N, C-alpha and C positions, 0 to 999 in steps of 0.2 A: 805173483807166485810162476812156478815153471811147470810147462805142463806136459805130457807127450807130445811130441811134434806128429799132427797128422800128416804125414806122406801119403802119395800112392802107389799103389803094388807093397801090400801087408806081404809080412814073414811069411813063408810058405805058397805066396800067388803067383810067385815065379822065381826061379832059380838064379837069376842076377842077383837078387836082393841080399843072400847070404855070400854068394860065390860070387867074383869082382869077372870081367869077362879077358880075356888077357890082350897085352897089348897089341904083341903081332895085330888082333882083333879089330881093335880100338883105333890102331894106324891103318890096317887097310882100307876099313871104311868112311875116316878122314878121307884119305888119299881118292875113297872114288865121289865124294863131296868133293873136294876143291877139282875134280877132273871136270867136275858136269860143270860148274863155274868156268871153268878155261874157255870150257868144246862144247859145251851142249847149248846153252843155253842162247834163246831165240833173241835176237835183235830188236830191240823196242821201237827203233827207227822206219820196221819195213810195219809197223802193226800200232802206229801209234794214232794212225786216223778214223780207226777203230772205235775209239774211245774217247766217249763226249760227258763231261755232266755230273753231276748228282745223279744216286737214287737209290731205292730200297733193292736188294739183290735175294730171293728169297727161292729156298731150293725143295719144290713140292711137286706134287703130281698124284699120291692115291688119291682118294678119297678123303680119308682122318685128316690127311697134312693138309688138304683144298679145304676140309670144312675149320679148320684151325687158320687159316689165311683170311675166311672172311671173316671171322672175329676181327684181323691184327685190320684186316678193311676199315672195319665198321669202330674200331678204336681209330684211326687216324683220322675217318669223316668228323671224329667228335673233336678231335685236335687242331682242323681244319687244316692238316697236312697236305702240298701240293708236289709234293717228289712223286716222283715217276716211279711206276716199281715194272719187276724182272722177274718172272718164274720163268725156272728153271729147274725140265725135267728128264726124264731118259724115255726114249724110243716113243712107245705105244703109251705107260701110264696117259696121258693126255690128248682126248680127240681132240677135236676143232670144236666141236661144241661145247663140250666143257671148255674147253676157252674161252669161246662167247662167254657165256654162263657167266664166268669170273671174270671178265676183262667188261662188261657190263657192270659192275661193281666200282669203278674206278676210272677218274680222268683220263688215267696216261698208262698204259696198261702195254707191255713188254712180253713176248713167251722167245725160249731158247731150249731147243732140242741138244742134251750134249751128247747123245751118240751122234750127232749129224756132223761130216768131215767137215764141215766148213767153222767148226770151233779151232782157234788156234792153238788149244792145247788137247788134245785128248784122252781122254781119261775112260774108264772102264765099272761097270756096275756088275753086281753080287746081287743075284736073287733073294741069297738065304741070311745076306748079313747086313747091319750099316752101313749105311754107304758113306762115309767118310769124306772119300777121297770128292766125291760131286760137291761137296761146297771149295774145296780148294781149287777146282774146276771152272765151278761158277764165277769165283770171283776174276779170275782169270780172262775168262771169255763174255764178262759181262761185259755189253754197251758203252755201261759209262765210267770214265776217267779217275770217279770217288765214290766206291761203290759203299755203303754198307750193307756189310752178311745179315741179315737177321734171322733166328729161328721159324719153321712157321709157329710154335709154341713160345712165341716170345712177344709179348703186348706192350710196344708204346705206353708211357704213363705224359710224354709231354711230344711234344712234333719235331720229328726225330734232325730236321733240319737245323736244327739248338744247335748242334752237337757241332755238326761242320765252324759255327762262329766262335767256339771256345779257343780261349787262347792254348790250351795245349793240344787242340789238334791245327792247329796255325804253326804252333813248331815243330811238330814231332814228323805232321802230315800223317800221322794212325792213332788211334785208339781203340788200346788191349783192356778187356775185362778179367777180371780174376777170379779164380775160383776156390773153391775152400781148401783145399788140400796144395800143399810143398811135394816141390819135386825131392827124393833120396838124394840125398850127395853123392852117392855110390854110382847114382843112376849113369848107364853108360854115353846119354848124349850131351852131357858135360863134359867130356873125355873128347867125343867123337866131333863136338864142335868148338873144340879149347876153347871153351868158359868159363871162370873158375865161379863155380854154384856159389848161388845164392840165401842167403840166410832170410834176405826182407824183401824175396819175390814169390806170391803163389804163384800155381798154375795157373794156364791158363783160361778162362770160358769164353767159349767163339760162339752164345746163344748171340749176340750181338759184335760188329766187328767192321770197323770204318777205316780205309787205306786209302791213301792218293797213290795209286798207277803208276803215273806217269815220273814218282819218287823213286818206286819200289817194282818196278814192272820184275826184274830183275831176283829182290827176295823173294816176293811171291810164284817165282818159279823155282826155286829153291824147296819152300816148303811144300810145290805140289810132288816133288822131287821125291821128298822125302814122304811124302803121303799117296804117292800116286804109284812111280817106277819101283820103290822098295818098301812099299805097303808091309811084308810081313815079316821084313824086320823091324821097322821102329814099332810098328803095333806093339810090340812085345815089351817096349817101356814104357812109348805115351799111347794115349788114349785116342787115335784119331787127328782130325785136323787143326783139334786146338791148340795143343801146344806144338807143331810144326809151323805156325807161325813165327809161336814165340822161340824157338828153336832158330829158325832162320832167318832170324830176328841178329839172332846172340853169333851166330857163326860168321855172318857176317858184320859182326863188331856197328849194331847200330844199336841206338835209344830208341824205345816208341813209347807211345804217350798211353797213357791212363789217368784215372781217375784217381787222387788221392783217397778216395773212400772204397775202404773194401766192401764185400758184399752184404748183406742186409738178409735174412733167412723171413720166411715168411710164409706162416701157417697156420696149422689150427689144435688150441688149444680147450681137451676135452677131457672132464674128469684129474685135471693136474698133470697128464701127458700132452707132449708139446710134439709135434710132428710138420716141420718146416717141409712145404712143398714145392715152393719158387723161392729165386732168387731177388730181391729190389736190387738190381744196377744202377750205376747212381750217372747221369750228368758231372762232368771234371769243378764244378760249383758247389756240388754239394745234395741237389734237387735230384729227385729218382727221376729216371729216364724209362728205366725196363723194370716190368715185370714177367721176369722168364719164368715160366711151369715145368718144369724139365722134367720135375715127380708127379704133376698132377695126373697125369697120365696112368702113375702105378697107382692110387686110389680104386676099391673097389666099389660099381655103382652105388653098391646098400651102405657105403658109409659115405657117400659124396651125397647121396638125394637126403637122410637122414640130417649131416650136417646142413645141408640148406632148408630143410623142416623144420629143425628144433633148435639148431645152435647160428643160426642167422648167415650160415653161407659157408666158404672153405678160406677166405680170409677174411680171419679175425686176430690173430696177431702177428707182434712182428720179435726179435730177436737181432739186436746191432751190438755189437761188442762193443767197448769203453774204451780201446784202442784198433778202432776200425779207421786209425788214420797215422799210424804205429805198426809198419808192416813186420818190422823186423822184433816184435812181441808176439809170444804163439800163443793162439788162444787153443783152448779145451774143446775142439769140433769134430763132430765125423759125423760118418750115414748111421742110422739107425733103421727099429722097422717098428712099424705098427700093423698092430695083428687084429684089431678091432676089439679087441675085449667089451670095450662098453656099448655096444652096438647091442640093442633088444632083440632078441630071438635070431641071433647070430649063427646063419648057415655055417656048418662044419666046412663049407669049400672055400670061405670069401677069403679074398686075394690078398696079400702082405703088401702094405703101402710102403716101399721105401721113404725116408723121411731126414733131414740134418736139422742137427740140434750142436744151437752153441751152450752148453752146459751148469755153465757159471753165469750166464747172461736171464735176466728176469722176464719172460714174456709181458709185454704193451701191446695195447688195442691198436690195430693199424691205422686206425682213424686220426692220432696221435703226428704220422707222420706222410700219410696218403688219403688224407676224407675222402670217404665216399666210391672207395674201389670196388669195396663187394657188390654196391646198387652200381657200377660200371660197367661190372663182369657181367652182369643179369642182363643188362639193356643190352651188351652187345652181343650175347646168346652166345657164352661161356658155357654155359650149362648143354652146350648142344648133343652132347653124349649122352646125357639121363634121354632124349629122346631116342634114340634106335632101339 
């Protein structure tokens, strides 16, 4: 059965969805990035000695993100991970004292101030908005030659070091993971990057990403150019860093590595209402490698506490498409909302949670595919927000 495609950007959300950009505009933008590639790239030879080894890169700094990092560190400890970690922050977000406190939790931790003049790639910071550009900057400026970029709300469920040994990573030198939506055929980015629209490709979900900078230093610079230098333009039809990486690879006609499995939605089932708040993302061999709780932050404390006390927690069930390895097949999936009508004595001003749903898939117990994760989430302090 064919379903309506879950495209990023709805009709009415952006003018380009119904009104194509002019050929003159597309050609001008195409010429700009061509010119950057020809004349503006930093030479790898000049910086190659600053990169060495493998490690985890996390952009954090404010108190909430650092609390999430502590959860990640406890998870990695349970997994006996030995990778070093590098935290990137902006200016005075992290004091020396906060660095010492979090460094005491890991055997080898580094810090990098992205506002410092010593960075290879200079970037900016806007205190009022989500600073997606910091992620592309962190990857380039990282001391690691093979950084694993990890969002602070993304919990590894296996030792991430195993990903480097996958045949997919060894072949392509990259691992990019899929999101739930697809890029509209008339999205200007296809034409700007001289790329034919792909019907078998989901958008990129950059809560986790691995790249070998020794092979792709220039690709990363183009992604950062889209995301840093020209963000006001490209963020009209791409959501921050995530697809800037993907389209930089498309622009330079380079295939990236990706797991064969699409994401699995994970969440709660309450009185027949499913709310997917996390994405389980996979190792190329099919095992779950990450639990990215991108929408956990939207769950009201009252709802989270009630689920924890009465339903065994928030990691209850999962939905996995029967076509999760057939990306050309369109799945009935989208974002919806949970207003918490099931909550006893529901406050009138209860925050609404955002959820994903695969509407034609039956929810099944999470323990079938990831036994004991709810208990692990409790053990590593995942419910820290309830103590605030």
